[in-house]
N, C-alpha and C positions, 0 to 999 in steps of 0.2 A: 504494500500500500504506500502510495507516495502523497506527500502533502507539500504545498508550496507556500512558503513565507509565513503565513498566519499560524499562531501558536495554539489557539484554543482547541482545535480538533485533536491535537496531541493529548491534551488533558482528558478530553472526552473518551478517547480510545484507551487511555491509561497504559498505553504501550504494550500491555500484556493481558488485558482483560479477556481477549478472545484468542490469545496466542499470536497476535499480529507482530510482524517485524515491519517497522515503519521507515520508509525512505523519505527524507525531507530535502527540499532544495533551498539553498541559500547562495548569495553571491560570493561569499567567502567563508568557508567552514572554520577558518582559523581566527576570524574576527571575534573579539571578546564580547561583542553584543549578543552572540549566540550562546554564550556560556550557560545561560539559564536553562536552555533546552536540555543540555547534558546533565542537569541536576534533577530532571524529572525521574520519578521512580522507574527503575529498570531501563533507563535510557542507554546506559553503557552497553547493555546486551541487545536491546531491541530497536535502537534508533541509529540510523546511518545518514549523515548529511552529505549531500552532493553539491559540488560547485557548478552552478549553472544559472541561467535566467530564462525568461520567456522567449527571448529571441535566439536562444542557442538550442537549435533542434537536436543536435548530436548529444549535447549535455542532458537535455530532457529525456531523450531515448535511453541513455545510460541509467538515469535515475529511475525510470519507469520499468525497465526490464525486470521481469520476475514478479511484478505486482499484479494482483487480481483486481484492485480498485484504485481509483485516483480521485483525490479531492483537489480540484483546480480552484484555488481561492486567491491567487495573486493578481492584483491589478492596481496600478497607481491611482491614488485619489489626491489630487493636488489641493493643498490648503490655500495656496495662492496661485491660481492659474496665470495671473498676469506676470508672474516671475518665470514662467516657462517659455522658452524660445520655441515658436511654432507648436503651441499646445495641441492644435488639431492633429497634426501629423504624429506627434509623440504619443498622444493618447490612443489614436487609432492603431498605431503600430503595436503598442504594447498590449492593448486589449484584444484587438481583432487578430493580428498576426500571431500574437502570443497564444490565443485560444486555438487557432489553427495548428500551431506547432504541437501543442499539448495533445490535441485529438489525433493528429496524424501519428504521433509517437505512440499513443495508446493503441491505435489500430495495428501498427507494425509489431508491437510487443504483445499483442493478444490480450489486452486488458478487457475485463468483462463489463465493468461499470464505471461511469464517471459522474461525480457530483460537481457541477460547475456553479460557482457562486456568481450570480448576476447582480442585479440591483433594482431597487424600486425606480431608479432612473430610467430603466428600460420600459417602464409601464406608464409613468405619470404625465409625461408631456404629450398629451393626446387631446388637442383642442376640439376634436370631433366626437369625443365620447359623450354620451348623454349626461347632462349635469345631475340628473336625479338617480343615476344608476351607479352602484359601487363598481369600481374597477376590478377586473379579474384576469384570468389567464388569456383572455381574448384581447385585452387592451395592450397596445404597443405605443411607445413614444413615437411621434410622427417624425420621420427622418428629415423632411424638408423644413418642418417647424424648428427642429433642433439646429439645423444649419443656419436658418435665417436669424436665429437668436444667439448663434455662436455658443451653443451648449454642447461643447465637444465631448465632455464626459458622458452625457446622456446619449449622444450619438454613438460613441464607441461601445458603450454597454449594450445598447439596443442591437447594433449590428452583430456584436460578438455573440449575444444570446440567440439571436435568430439563426446565425450560422451553426451554432452548436446543436440546436434542436434539429435543423435540417440535416446536419451530418449524421445524427442518430437515425434518421429515417432511411438513409442510404448506406448504412454500414451495420456491422454486427454489434457495435457498441451500444450499450444501454446508457443513455444520457439523461440525467435529471438536472434541471436548473432551479435555483431558489433565488428569490429577490428580496433581500433584507433592506431595511432603511438605515437608520442610525444604529451603529454597533457600539454597545456599552457593556460594562461588566468588569469584574476584577481583571487586572492586567497580569499576564505572565512575564512579559518582557519589560526591561527597564525603560524603554522609550514609549512615547504616547502615540497611539494611532489617531487619525484625523477626527474621528467621532468623539474620542475622549478629550482631545484638545478643545473641541467645540463646547463640550459640556463643562470642562474645567475652567475655561475662560469666562463662562457665564457665572459659575459659582464663586470663583476667586476674584475676578476683576469687575464683574457687573457689566461685561461687554454686551452690546446689543445683539440679540439673535436675529439674523437676517436671512436665514436659509430654512428650508423645510416648509411644510404647509402651515397655514395660519392656525388651523385647528390643533395640529400637533404641538407647535410652539406654545400656544396658549395653555394647552393641557400640561405640557412639561413644566412650564413656568409656575403654574398654580400649585402643582404637586411639590415642586422643589421649595417654594415659599412656605408651604404648610409644614414640610418635613424638616427644613433647615432654615429657620427664620433669621439666623445670625449671619447668613451669607449676604453678599452684595448682589443686588438685582437691578437691572435697568428699569426705568419707569415706563418705557415704551418699546415696541418692537418695530423694526424697519422691514419694509418689503414683505417677502414671503410669497409662496405660491398659494393659489386659491385652495380652499378646503376641499378635501376629497376623501371618500371612503374606499377601503380595500376589502375585497371579499376573499376570505381564506377558507371557504366551505370545503374545498377539496382536501386541504390539509387536515382539517378537523375530522373529516370523514375517515381519514387514514389513522386517526388516533392522536394526532398532534394537539397539544394543549398550550395555551398561552402561558408565559411567565408574566406575571403582572408588572406593570410599569413601576409600581411602588417597590416591589421586591428587587427589581433590576437596579433602581436608583439607590436603594439602601446598600446593596452589595457593592455597587460602584463607588459611591461616596466613602463608604467605610474603607475600601481599598485605597482610595486617594489619600485619606487621612493617615492610614498606616504607612504609606510610602512617603509622606511628608509633602505631597503635591499641593495641599491646600494651605501650607504655611505661608504667612505673609512675608 
């Protein structure tokens, strides 16, 4: 089983709960920032890190060889798109070309199943979706709308997911995509992911929340104020996308259950406090 970049699937697998040997991909296995991975229980025996990235097909093939399943979870999420030279080309290359490389490597090495992490970004920018209807698996972000508004991350994730699902129809690979929104929870790694930075800046500095849907931002803000009244909070929120509902009926039919926002926030903020991230 191979995992790319993100750390939480490693904990969920517990490295040995089902006898799995895990292949993980990182840009540099000797980099000290990966040391925490080797501290996970049974990591010395059951975790092997491979030096590669999404644009290195040969490296991906080597990492995937011998695996029955692959979690494809790597994709850049720029915290400041303006700082990226040619953000359109870079995001499309890493998300779309990277996904193609992973899937091609999986096919060649006879992998059975791929879990590909897409994003709510591939769903929500759909101006033609009925306003009174919750979005579901049939909703896709409109490619031309994304281009016109220079939403390159949304464009890249939409194209990548569509290609992944189409690939599954024409190959023996079983491909499943999931579309998360904001990713929060206790951190395994010493660095902050973009979603955690988003939440931390709000809690610590009172920075204005200017992304996400208005309903989500409002809900998140009210829960945080009630649970952690001592933190700094902005008096108003800027911008934001129109409110929308998402239908997860298919997931729930399969037995999936929500983790409440309250539980997720408590676990996350407690972790920030333990790490010292909330210190002034």
